[in-house]
C-alpha positions as CSV (number, residue, x, y, z in Angstrom):
1,M,100.5,135.5,62.5
2,T,101.6,133.5,66.6
3,G,98.1,132.4,67.4
4,R,98.0,134.1,70.8
5,T,95.6,134.2,72.7
6,G,92.3,137.0,71.4
7,S,93.8,137.2,67.4
8,T,90.9,134.8,66.1
9,I,87.9,137.3,64.9
10,G,84.7,136.9,65.0
11,V,82.5,137.8,62.4
12,L,78.6,137.9,63.1
13,G,77.2,137.1,59.4
14,G,75.0,137.0,56.9
15,M,74.0,139.8,56.9
16,G,73.8,139.4,53.9
17,P,76.1,136.1,53.1
18,E,77.7,138.1,50.4
19,A,78.8,140.7,52.4
20,T,80.0,138.5,55.3
21,I,82.5,137.0,52.6
22,L,83.5,140.0,50.9
23,L,84.2,141.2,54.5
24,M,86.8,137.8,55.0
25,R,88.2,138.3,51.4
26,R,89.0,142.2,51.8
27,I,90.3,141.2,55.6
28,M,92.4,138.6,53.6
29,A,94.1,141.1,51.7
30,A,94.9,143.9,53.9
31,T,96.7,140.8,56.1
32,P,100.7,141.2,55.1
33,A,101.1,137.4,54.6
34,N,103.9,135.0,53.2
35,D,102.4,131.7,54.3
36,D,98.5,130.6,55.5
37,A,99.4,130.8,59.5
38,D,99.8,134.7,58.8
39,H,96.4,135.2,58.3
40,V,94.0,136.1,60.4
41,P,92.1,133.5,62.2
42,L,87.9,133.9,61.9
43,L,85.0,132.2,63.5
44,V,82.1,133.2,61.2
45,D,79.0,132.1,62.1
46,N,77.0,133.0,58.3
47,N,73.3,133.5,59.8
48,T,70.0,134.3,56.8
49,Q,68.2,133.9,59.6
50,V,68.7,137.2,62.0
51,P,65.4,138.7,61.3
52,S,65.2,141.3,59.0
53,R,66.5,145.0,59.6
54,I,64.6,146.3,57.3
55,E,61.2,145.6,57.9
56,A,62.5,146.2,62.2
57,L,63.5,149.3,61.2
58,I,62.0,151.0,58.5
59,E,58.7,149.4,58.7
60,G,57.6,149.2,62.1
61,R,57.0,146.1,61.5
62,G,58.7,141.9,62.4
63,D,60.7,140.5,64.9
64,D,63.8,142.0,66.7
65,P,66.8,141.3,65.7
66,G,68.9,142.2,68.7
67,P,68.0,139.0,70.5
68,V,69.6,137.2,67.9
69,L,73.0,139.3,67.3
70,A,73.7,138.7,71.4
71,S,73.1,135.4,70.7
72,M,75.3,134.7,68.1
73,A,77.9,136.9,69.3
74,R,78.2,134.8,72.7
75,R,78.8,131.6,70.6
76,L,81.2,133.2,68.7
77,E,83.3,134.0,72.3
78,V,82.5,130.7,73.7
79,A,84.4,129.6,70.3
80,G,87.6,131.2,71.0
81,A,86.7,134.4,69.4
82,G,88.7,138.0,71.0
83,A,86.8,140.6,69.7
84,L,83.6,140.8,67.2
85,V,83.1,142.1,64.0
86,M,80.0,143.3,62.2
87,P,80.1,143.3,58.6
88,C,76.3,144.8,58.0
89,N,76.2,149.2,59.3
90,T,72.4,148.9,59.4
91,A,72.5,145.8,61.6
92,H,74.7,148.6,64.4
93,A,71.7,150.1,65.4
94,Y,71.7,147.4,67.7
95,T,75.3,147.4,68.9
96,D,74.0,147.8,72.7
97,A,72.8,143.7,72.1
98,V,75.8,142.6,71.2
99,R,77.7,144.3,73.8
100,D,75.9,143.3,76.6
101,A,76.2,139.6,75.7
102,V,79.8,139.5,75.8
103,T,82.7,140.6,77.7
104,I,85.4,140.6,74.1
105,P,85.2,143.6,72.0
106,F,83.4,144.7,69.4
107,L,84.4,146.7,66.6
108,S,82.2,148.7,65.6
109,M,82.2,149.4,62.2
110,V,80.5,152.4,62.3
111,E,82.8,154.5,64.9
112,L,85.4,153.0,63.6
113,T,84.3,154.4,59.7
114,A,83.4,157.7,61.7
115,D,86.7,158.3,62.6
116,A,88.4,157.3,59.6
117,L,86.3,159.8,58.4
118,A,87.4,162.9,61.0
119,G,90.7,161.9,59.3
120,A,89.9,163.0,56.5
121,Y,87.6,165.7,56.3
122,P,88.1,167.1,59.3
123,N,84.5,169.0,59.6
124,G,83.3,167.2,56.2
125,R,80.1,166.4,54.5
126,I,79.0,162.9,53.7
127,G,77.3,162.0,51.7
128,I,75.2,158.3,52.7
129,L,75.1,155.7,50.5
130,A,74.0,153.2,52.9
131,S,70.6,151.7,53.3
132,P,66.9,154.3,54.8
133,A,67.9,152.7,58.3
134,I,70.5,154.6,58.4
135,K,69.1,157.8,57.6
136,I,65.6,156.6,60.2
137,T,68.9,155.9,63.3
138,G,70.7,158.3,62.5
139,L,73.6,156.0,62.8
140,Y,76.4,158.2,61.5
141,Q,75.3,161.8,62.6
142,R,76.0,160.1,65.5
143,A,79.0,158.9,65.2
144,L,80.1,162.2,62.8
145,E,78.2,164.9,65.2
146,P,81.2,164.5,67.5
147,H,84.1,164.9,65.0
148,G,82.6,168.6,63.5
149,M,81.4,166.3,60.2
150,S,77.9,166.4,59.0
151,A,75.8,163.9,57.2
152,R,73.8,164.3,53.5
153,Y,71.1,162.9,52.7
154,L,69.3,161.7,49.2
155,D,65.8,162.3,48.7
156,D,65.1,159.8,46.7
157,Q,65.8,156.8,49.9
158,D,63.5,154.0,47.9
159,A,66.5,154.7,45.1
160,L,68.7,153.1,47.6
161,L,66.5,150.9,49.5
162,A,65.5,149.5,45.9
163,A,69.3,148.6,44.7
164,I,70.3,146.9,48.1
165,R,67.3,144.5,47.1
166,A,68.9,144.5,43.6
167,L,72.3,143.4,44.8
168,K,70.7,141.1,47.1
169,R,69.3,139.6,44.4
170,D,72.3,139.6,41.9
171,A,75.4,140.7,42.8
172,S,76.3,142.5,39.2
173,D,72.7,144.0,38.6
174,T,74.3,146.4,36.6
175,Q,70.8,148.7,36.7
176,A,71.6,148.7,40.3
177,G,75.3,150.0,40.0
178,T,74.0,152.7,37.3
179,S,72.0,153.7,39.9
180,L,74.1,153.9,42.6
181,L,76.5,155.7,40.3
182,Q,74.2,158.4,39.6
183,S,73.1,158.6,43.1
184,A,77.3,159.5,44.2
185,E,77.3,162.0,41.8
186,V,74.0,163.8,43.2
187,L,75.7,163.7,46.2
188,M,78.5,165.4,45.8
189,D,76.5,167.8,43.2
190,Q,75.3,168.7,46.4
191,G,78.1,170.1,48.7
192,A,79.6,166.7,50.0
193,D,83.1,165.9,50.6
194,C,83.2,162.5,49.9
195,V,80.6,159.3,49.7
196,L,80.4,157.3,52.8
197,I,79.7,153.5,51.3
198,G,78.1,153.4,54.4
199,C,76.2,149.4,52.6
200,S,77.8,146.5,52.6
201,E,75.8,145.9,49.7
202,F,76.9,148.8,47.7
203,S,81.0,147.8,48.8
204,L,80.7,144.8,46.3
205,L,80.3,148.5,43.7
206,T,83.5,149.9,45.4
207,P,86.1,149.9,42.4
208,K,83.6,152.1,40.3
209,L,82.5,154.3,43.1
210,A,86.1,155.2,44.1
211,A,87.1,155.9,40.3
212,T,84.1,158.3,39.6
213,V,84.0,160.0,42.9
214,P,85.8,160.6,46.8
215,A,84.7,157.2,48.3
216,V,85.3,156.0,51.4
217,D,84.2,151.8,52.3
218,S,83.5,151.0,55.8
219,I,83.8,147.6,55.0
220,D,87.2,148.2,54.0
221,V,87.4,150.4,57.7
222,L,86.6,147.2,59.2
223,A,89.2,144.7,57.7
224,G,92.1,147.3,58.8
225,A,90.5,147.4,62.3
226,A,89.9,143.6,62.9
227,V,93.7,142.8,60.8
228,A,95.1,145.7,63.3
229,F,93.5,144.2,67.0
230,A,94.5,140.3,65.1
231,K,98.2,141.6,64.6
232,A,98.3,143.8,67.9
233,D,100.1,146.3,65.6
234,E,99.9,149.0,67.8
235,A,101.8,151.5,65.3
236,S,98.3,152.0,64.4
237,P,95.8,150.6,66.0
238,F,92.3,149.9,63.8
239,S,94.2,151.3,60.6
240,S,91.6,151.8,58.2
241,H,91.4,150.8,54.6
242,I,89.7,154.1,52.5
243,T,90.6,153.1,48.2
244,D,92.1,154.4,46.4
245,K,91.2,155.6,42.3
246,A,91.4,153.1,41.3
247,G,90.1,150.5,43.9
248,Q,93.6,149.3,45.4
249,R,93.4,148.7,49.2
250,P,96.5,150.4,51.0
251,G,99.3,148.9,53.3
252,A,97.7,149.1,57.0
253,A,98.5,151.2,58.0
254,T,98.2,153.5,55.1
255,V,95.4,155.8,54.5
256,Q,94.6,156.8,50.5
257,I,91.7,159.1,49.7
258,S,90.4,158.4,46.1
259,S,89.8,161.9,43.7
260,G,87.9,160.9,41.3
261,P,88.1,161.9,37.9
């Protein structure tokens, strides 16, 4: 890392804090490094006080998260970030508010993940493991359709929301993990070609999921994009990281797909 202008990544975090730390770990793991200076500089706003996206998008009440996210984005730009990332899929419903607030790029986890899926599963049927807000807002549906792909959702969206809340309380919750595995298998039985891990709480369980079904983790895609931007890797800009069966993360220019058992 030479410290070039724009190499610092600003993280709109706190949604939740565990997911923010997870993204930082995966950016570090995705970065070829021999010393401290080789790693990606990060500016992190771990703002746990962003208004609830669940209340705003699912329950139709509470404060609007958009202005708070816009304020965070401006602070990160002023502090020296050359690009912004946000390790919360649901918060991408407020992408326009973030992009309108700054002059630097916002690397959309949703858009990047759709691009990665298009390369791996052309015209694919993508099973969505995410907050019910993802279905309500159509975030991934709109991102997938231009690539000829379609989104598949579970009928029992309440089970996914319950798992998210359980993992926010305790990232090691075994019942939530079991429920998520069952949900992934249901989506595959319904004809999905792979499952998209579209909630960063669920990303905590990526290795277990990837050992069972073909799995694409949106937070790994975002980590790969952050590294590619910071490293100015012209050969593979915004390269994605798709977890293999063993839960390993390939190099920045490599894409691997879990094939399940």
